[in-house]
C-alpha positions, -999 to 999 in steps of 0.1 A, spaced: -330 -427 465 -332 -448 430 -333 -429 397 -370 -422 385 -375 -450 357 -410 -439 350 -412 -408 333 -444 -388 336 -438 -351 328 -454 -339 301 -421 -324 282 -397 -335 275 -410 -366 285 -406 -404 276 -389 -408 244 -398 -445 226 -379 -479 237 -373 -482 196 -351 -447 197 -316 -464 213 -320 -486 180 -323 -461 160 -297 -441 174 -268 -464 172 -283 -474 137 -274 -435 128 -243 -435 137 -233 -471 121 -246 -456 88 -224 -424 96 -255 -407 92 -245 -380 118 -222 -365 96 -237 -361 64 -239 -328 43 -274 -315 46 -279 -306 9 -269 -341 1 -285 -367 -16 -292 -386 14 -301 -357 38 -327 -350 6 -339 -383 7 -348 -387 41 -364 -354 45 -385 -361 17 -396 -398 32 -401 -378 67 -424 -351 49 -447 -382 33 -449 -400 64 -459 -369 84 -489 -367 60 -494 -402 60 -495 -408 93 -507 -373 108 -531 -370 80 -523 -339 71 -536 -325 33 -512 -336 4 -513 -295 -7 -502 -283 26 -465 -276 36 -443 -291 62 -415 -275 76 -388 -281 104 -377 -263 127 -358 -260 159 -382 -257 190 -418 -240 188 -410 -206 206 -386 -203 170 -420 -211 156 -434 -183 173 -403 -157 161 -409 -172 125 -444 -169 122 -444 -129 138 -417 -117 119 -431 -130 80 -471 -134 86 -475 -104 106 -471 -68 92 -495 -51 119 -505 -73 142 -515 -107 157 -547 -114 182 -539 -144 208 -568 -162 225 -552 -179 258 -562 -194 292 -529 -202 301 -490 -193 306 -479 -203 269 -506 -186 251 -497 -158 274 -464 -164 264 -466 -162 223 -485 -129 234 -456 -115 249 -430 -129 224 -449 -113 197 -453 -77 210 -412 -78 211 -416 -82 172 -450 -62 168 -457 -40 195 -493 -35 186 -501 -76 186 -529 -78 218 -546 -105 231 -574 -113 253 -575 -141 281 -607 -168 291 -622 -188 318 -599 -221 327 -634 -240 327 -644 -223 300 -644 -229 259 -646 -197 241 -672 -177 230 -664 -169 193 -694 -151 192 -678 -121 213 -646 -122 205 -637 -84 192 -603 -84 162 -591 -57 146 -598 -54 109 -560 -50 108 -552 -79 121 -527 -104 101 -529 -136 123 -553 -150 151 -530 -173 180 -543 -199 200 -529 -230 217 -551 -254 207 -535 -278 241 -525 -258 268 -501 -280 281 -495 -254 317 -531 -263 329 -543 -293 312 -569 -277 288 -576 -281 250 -596 -264 225 -621 -282 201 -619 -283 163 -656 -266 161 -640 -240 179 -611 -240 155 -634 -237 125 -657 -213 139 -630 -190 144 -622 -195 109 -658 -190 96 -659 -156 115 -626 -142 106 -619 -154 72 -591 -127 67 -566 -133 91 -549 -168 94 -552 -189 120 -520 -202 137 -522 -229 161 -497 -241 190 -505 -278 188 -470 -287 212 -488 -308 235 -513 -328 211 -498 -333 177 -492 -370 170 -513 -378 198 -548 -363 190 -562 -367 152 -563 -330 145 -582 -315 118 -552 -292 100 -575 -282 70 -597 -262 95 -569 -235 102 -532 -224 84 -506 -229 109 -504 -257 128 -467 -266 150 -454 -283 176 -424 -296 192 -407 -335 195 -404 -340 227 -444 -346 242 -462 -370 215 -438 -373 192 -418 -393 214 -384 -382 209 -356 -360 226 -359 -322 223 -345 -302 196 -368 -301 166 -401 -286 156 -428 -297 128 -446 -265 112 -475 -273 91 -491 -249 70 -516 -241 40 -516 -225 6 -529 -192 24 -501 -191 44 -474 -196 16 -495 -173 -3 -490 -148 23 -456 -155 28 -444 -143 -5 -472 -113 -6 -450 -98 24 -416 -114 7 -396 -107 42 -362 -124 39 -343 -105 69 -334 -140 84 -323 -173 81 -358 -189 94 -383 -160 73 -404 -183 64 -404 -178 27 -366 -189 26 -382 -220 42 -401 -224 18 -383 -217 -15 -354 -245 3 -382 -268 11 -390 -271 -22 -359 -292 -23 -366 -303 6 -336 -293 20 -335 -266 46 -319 -230 53 -296 -237 80 -279 -268 90 -306 -287 106 -309 -309 131 -303 -343 107 -301 -363 140 -338 -358 148 -356 -361 118 -339 -392 107 -355 -400 145 -385 -386 137 -386 -404 102 -378 -441 119 -407 -436 145 -431 -427 121 -424 -460 104 -434 -481 134 -462 -457 146 -502 -465 135 -519 -439 117 -532 -410 140 -566 -422 143 -556 -454 159 -532 -433 182 -559 -409 188 -584 -434 198 -563 -448 222 -552 -418 241 -586 -401 245 -596 -436 259 -563 -440 286 -572 -401 295 -611 -406 306 -601 -437 324 -569 -415 341 -596 -394 347 -623 -416 359 -596 -426 385 -589 -395 403 -623 -384 404 -632 -421 419 -603 -434 436 -578 -407 448 -585 -388 483 -605 -357 486 -573 -336 490 -563 -339 456 -584 -331 427 -588 -321 394 -576 -286 380 -602 -285 352 -635 -296 366 -652 -288 334 -650 -320 310 -659 -308 276 -627 -288 280 -599 -314 290 -569 -322 276 -566 -359 263 -533 -354 263 -519 -334 299 -537 -336 328 -535 -314 359 -539 -326 394 -546 -300 422 -540 -298 458 -529 -276 492 -493 -269 476 -475 -287 509 -497 -317 497 -484 -317 460 -452 -313 469 -455 -344 489 -467 -366 462 -439 -350 439 -409 -363 464 -430 -396 474 -435 -405 439 -397 -399 433 -389 -424 458 -405 -445 444 -391 -441 407 -420 -421 394 -414 -386 380 -447 -364 378 -444 -330 360 -444 -299 384 -470 -276 381 -468 -245 358 -472 -210 355 -503 -198 379 -506 -233 395 -465 -239 396 -474 -249 435 -505 -258 437 -505 -288 411 -488 -315 391 -491 -325 357 -492 -362 339 -486 -368 307 -507 -393 283 -485 -395 257 -479 -424 230 -446 -436 239 -462 -440 278 -470 -481 278 -505 -489 300 -482 -513 324 -469 -477 335 -500 -463 340 -509 -493 357 -480 -488 383 -493 -449 384 -523 -460 397 -512 -486 418 -489 -458 438 -521 -436 441 -541 -458 453 -512 -469 480 -507 -437 490 -532 -413 488 -568 -439 483 
């Protein structure tokens, strides 16, 4: 069996081809051994933050931080911004995991699940008055759904006191997110950023930093108020992933603005959805039947477990890696990433595979 050459796994996923050259550049320039308090690192960090704001359309008065993963962001937000409880709205495995993790630190945290095929009914939500943080997953990687920006704005307007935190792990750097409509956004880089795992980007509003200062929690290496104080000088509270920050810098330099990436990805997503609806056998179908809540960056295809396993194994024999199902959909779905680093020609090969074996 040949080694898979086309990677459609929804994270970690394909990295940009140019990363190979950037890795050599980092080695040749001695960046793998620089001190994280050095002027050189500060220069890289400062420039990377500026590029993130420019290329992703992040408001200039928002703050950008580096962490190790989206999972670490769960910890940072819960320990530093939640005095009493957080409230989680979810329809999939990662939203549920965020709630489970928050409860380990703040046991009073609670949540509500909504249906896979539905939008969040903001008007009917019951959120306790002493809730510090409302948490949503903008793009649920486990099932291929997304939350629209108007829903996020409605949450912000209906619940003006709690901070609004958004897991954007499978959409940041792929979709044109309206950062001003929430307080906190975070993502790991192994998806739409097209980079190796081991780095996360967290974006915080001025209101978030004000709350962090009020609480003034300083007990941990990743306490947000400490991160804020260090990042005033574009430094971190710990020895960071210098290599990945450098790679992020170089990738951002060569990427177009997010508006163009968003346009290309949403168009390609619609083409993929149309393809699976119109040209693939009835033994396979789209997990998310409601087009209004379908993700633009992760597609979930459902079928009988035996059929799903056959498709994945057959694809692997053709040098194609499909994403396994996840959580409640582990056995009856496979997932396909629609990330910027994956080329249109590669999706052509993917379509040819399904036309040959499953049309």
